[in-house]
N, C-alpha and C positions, 0 to 999 in steps of 0.2 A: 245291128249289134243285138247281142242276146240279153236276155233278162238279168244274167248275173253279172254284168259289166258294171263297175262303179260309175256313179254319175258325178261329174265334176262341174260344179257351178262356178263360173269364172267371169272375169272382165279383162280383156285382152291387155290393157295398159296398167293394171293393177300390179304393183311390184310383189305383192304377196302372192297373187295368183300366178305371176311369171315364174317365182321360184318353185311353187308347188307343181306347176305344169312341167318344169324342167326336170324335177327329181322323177316324176311319173314317166317322163320320157326316157330318162337315163335308165331306169328300172325295168323298162319294157312293159309297163302295166297299161293295158288297154282301158280307156275310159270312154264314157259317152260325154261329150263336151258340150255343156249347155252355156252359152254366152248369155250373161245377165245384163240388161239395160239398167244402170244403177238409178235412173231417175224414174224408172217404172218396173220395180222389181216384181217378178211373176209370184202369184199366190202360192204356187207349189214349191218355189225356192223358200219363201218365208215360212212355210209350214215346216221345212226341214232344218233350216239353219237357225240355231239358237240365237246367233249374234245379228243376223240379217246382213252379213258381210261376206264377201268373196275372198278367198276361194272357200268352198264348202264341198267335201267329198261325202257322197252318199253311198255307203256300202250296204250289203244286204242286212248286216245285223247291227250297224252302228253309224253315226255321223262323226266326221272328223271336221271341226269347224275352224281350226288354225293351220295356217300354211306350214309351219314348222312341224307341226305334228303330221301333217300329210307327207311332208318330206321324209320324215323319220320312218313313218308307216311303210312308204314305198320301199325305201332303201333297206329296211329289214327284210322286206320280201325278196328283194333282188339289188345288190349293190356292186355292179360288175366293175365300176370305177374306183371302188374303196373310198367312197366319200365319207362314210361313218368312221373310218380309220383315221381319227384326228385327235389332238390332245384336248383335255377338258377346257382348256383356254379358248378353243373354238366355240364352244357353247356360251361362254361368258361374253366372247366378242359379239355373237349374234345377238344376245340380249342387249348389250350395250348399244349396238347400232339402232336397235328398235327403241330404245329408251332415251338414248341422248342424241344421236345422229338424226334419225328420222324426224323427230318434232321440230328440230330447228331448220331442217331441210324444207318441210312443209311451211314454215313461217317465212321461209325465203321465196319458195316457188309460188306459194299462194298468199302473198302478203296481204291482199285486200281481205282476206278472211280473218287476219289477225291485226285488225287496226291498232290494238292496244300494245302491240309489240313493235320494236324498231327492227325492220328487216335487215338493216346493216349489221346489227349485233349478231342476229341469228346467221346471216352469211358469213360473219367472221368466224363464229363457232363451227359452222360447216367446214369452213377451209381449214381451220386448226384441227378438226377432227380427222379430216382427209390426210393432212401432212402427217399426224401422228400414225394413222392406219399405214400409211406408205412405209414408214419406218419398221412396221412389224412384219413386213413381207421378208419371208426367208427363202427366196428362190424365185420361181416364176409366179408362185401363188403364195398365199399367207403362211403355209406350213411345209413348203418345199417345191418340188418340181411337178406335182400332181395336184388338180383341185381337190379340195375336201368340202365337206358340208358347209362350213363358214363361208368359203369362197362363193358357193352358189347361192346361199342364202342372203348374202348381201349385195351381190352384183347388181340385182335390178334397181336398187335404190340409186 
């Protein structure tokens, strides 16, 4: 790969990295994929990433350290499936999933990391959220018959 190809630091099972990779793939943007072992993060990655988390996209002139920002950057370059053509509600939904759903999902999936929390309560909140989310679907996807950014941004969770 050439020097001008962006470098994507990623971890294959990370939902944030999954959604960033999906947007890059949809946008037909070639990247050099560098898998990060989270227990042993490489020095070059830590030098580049402000947060020390994946995904992290290293461009020639800047670093994009948030998955949703990577998605939007890629889709603004090339959005062949029209993912960015969604109502503002979609952005609110993405934010809501990250702030309300994901924390409770983590407290359910990784209950031993949160001994102070009742995993049954977290599980109940996750189920309640998914039931409400299901009611918002307006076709095959959240906003109709074609996927939009919100669909792709939340599916890995």
